[in-house]
N, C-alpha and C positions, 0 to 999 in steps of 0.2 A: 308570281315573278314577272317583273316588268321588262319589256324589251324596247329599246329605242335605238334606231340606227344612226341617230345624230348625237355626237358627243357634246356635252355641256362645256362652255368656255371655262378655262382655268382662271380663277380669281386669285391673283398673286399680289401681295402687298407692293406698293410702289408702282402700280400701273402695269404689272407683269402681264395681265390678261390682254391689255391693249397691244403691247409690244409683241407678244406671241401671236396675236391675231394678224398683225402687220407682217410678221415673218411668214406665217402660214399663207397669207395672200400672195406674198412675193414668190414663195416656192410653188404655190398653186399655179401661178401664171407661167412659170418656167417649166412646169411638169410636161415632158414630152408625151407621157402616156395619156394625160388628159387631152392633149391636142389630138393625138391619134384616135382616141375614143370618139371625140367629136367629129373628126373627119370620116370615121368608119360607121357612124350612125349608132354607136353604142351609147347608152344612157349614163354610163359611169366608167372610169378608168379601170375599175375592178374587173370588168369583163375580160381584160387581158390576163388577169391572174388565172381565171378559169381556163382561158384558151391555152395558156402555158402549162397548166396542170393536165389538161386534156391531151395536149401534144405529147407530154412526157409519159402519161400513164394510161391513156385511152380508157377513161372511166365510163364513158357513154358511147353508145353505138346507134346506128340508124334503127328506128323502130322502137327504141327503149321508152319506158315510162320513167320520168324523172320528177322528183320533188325538189323544189328550190326553197330552202328555209331561210327566212329573212331576205326576201327577194327584192325589196325596195332599194333603189329605184327601177331595177329591172335588167341590169347589165348581164347578170349570170343567166337569167331566164332567156334572154336573147341568144346567148351562146348555146344554151341547151336546145333551143328550138332549131338552131342551125345544124347542130350535130345529129339530133334524132330525126329530123326531117318530117315529111307529111304523115308518115305512118307512126311516128312517135307521139308521145303525150307528155306535156310539161304542166305541172301544177306549182304555182308560186304562192307562198303564204308569208304574210308580214302583218304586224300591227298597223303599219301606216299604209293607207290606200295607195295603190300603184296605178299609174295610167295604163290603159289597155295595151297589151302586147299581142301582136298577131301570133296565133298558135299557142297561147298560154292561158290556162284557166287560173284566175287569181282569187285568192281567199284572204279576207281581212280578219285577222285574229291572232291570238297568242298560241304558238305551237306547243307551249308547255301546259296549256289548259285542255282538259278532256273534251270540252265542247268543240274546240277547233279540231282536235284529233278525230273525234267522231265524224265531223263533217267531211274531213278528207277521206276517211274510210268509206263513207257513204258514196262519195264521188267515184272512188276506185271500183266499187262493186266487186271486190275480190280479185281484181286484176293484179298481176305481179308487178312489183316495183323493182326496177333494175338498178337505179342509182338515186342517192339522196345527196344533194350538195348544199352546203351551208356557209354563208359568209356573214353570219349573224354576229352582232356585237351587243353587249349590254349597255345600259346608260352609264356613262363614265363619270367618275367623281374627281379625277385629276390626281388621286393618290394611287401610285402605280401598283403597290402590293395589293391594295384592296380591289382595284379594278381587275387585276389579273386573277384574283381569287373569285370574284363575282363571275368572271368569264368562265372559269372552270365549272362553277355551278350551272351556268347556262348550257355549256357544252354537254355536261352530264345529262341534263334534262332532254336535250335534243337527241343524244345518243340513246337514251332509254326508250324514247318513242320510236326512233328510226330503226333500231336493231330488232324490234318486235315485228315490224312490218316489211322490212327489206327482204327481198327474195334471196334464197341461198345462191351463192355465186355473185351476188350483187356488190356494188361499190358504194363507198361513203367518203365524203371529204368535208372537213370542217375547219374553220379558222379557230386558232387558239393562241393565246399570248404566252410567250416564253416566261418561265418562272417556276416558283415552288408549286409542286403538285402535278406538274405536267407529266411526270414519269408515271404517275398512277393512271392518268387518262390513257397514255400510250399502252400500258400493260392491260388495261381494260379492253382496248381495241384489239390487242393481240389475242385476247381470249375469244374474239368473235370472228377474226379474219385471218387468212393464211399469210397475207402480206400487209405490213403496216410501216409507213415511212413518214417522217417529217420532211416537208419540202417548202422552200421559200422561193416563189416565182420571182423572176427578174422585175416584174411590174410592181412588186411590193416596194414601198419607200425604204430607202436606206436607213432612215431614222426609226422605222417601225419595229416593234418587238413581236409583231405577229408572225406566225408560221402556220402552215396548213398540215393537218393530219390526214394523210391519204391512206385509205383502207380498201384493200382489194380482195375479192373472192370471199364473201361471207360464208362462214362455216355452218353446216347443218345444226351443230350443237356447240354451245359455249364451253370454253375451257377455263378452269380456275375460278369459276364463280360458285358461291354457295347456293343452296336451294333458294330460289326466288330472290336472289340478291340482285339489286339494281346496280347500274353503272355508278350512280352517285354513292351507294353504300360500299361498293368495291373500292372506289377511289378513296373514300373516307377511311376505310380499313387500312389500305396501303399507306396512307399519309400518317395515320396513327402509329403504324408499325415502324415507319421510318423516322418518327419523331417530329414530323412537320406539324401535325395537329396535337393539341393537348387532349387529355382525357378528362378534363375538369367538367363534370356534368353541369355545373352551374353555367360555365362559359358556353358550352354547347347548347344548352337550353335557351340561353339568352340570345345566342347568335342565330339559331334557327336553321342555318344553312352551312354546308361544308365550308364554303369560302371564308366566312367571317371568323372561323376558329383558327385560321392560319397564323402562325407566329409572326409577329411584326419585327422590324429591325429595332435596334436599341434606341427607340425614340417614341414619343407619344404621338400617335397618328391622329388623335382627336384634337 
């Protein structure tokens, strides 16, 4: 599974990519959160999303150990360090190398791959993990339904790793795009945490379909999962039961991942 924090440009007939680029640049310049981030020393406007989530839910505390998944360029890690303080510990992981951040241990790697996961576990040496935060995004194609489905695949992979290492009572937050299949992800989280809520920070762009799944107080034991059932398998099962996924074995085998078997709108996406 490939992770890329930078979305590819949308190539639209008639120069659409150029016009969209100009519109993005214009909105980018007027963005008050971007200006505030620069003035406050944060590397990205996304830092204010985590700040607002933290203010609302108090996911992290002084002295906590936090893992920041998809940390590049480092805004969320900066916030995590501020909250956890000198006695805390913050580990950031991303495919793209991140410039050093005071108080943050940085890992370059794919969080969905065992090699990266094993490295993080070696670094922790059995220490409890109190919070895992994720602003991760997949490489986007410009086709909304496909991008949203790929996002669900990625979120499931992050959740599968996170839920096995997160300390009981710990918290988890991840970005996810609104759309088909999100209810299955929410139900999967409810089987692991006593409180689960979707939340859209003020700092999220009005035009964005993103929301954040905030999960508080991890339970000692999972509820509603089959024996050894992963989050991805749970979500696929709920999507099949609700009719969002087909059960066509040829389609599933060709797709390979949950997201690509999602029913499309009444048009040819290819």
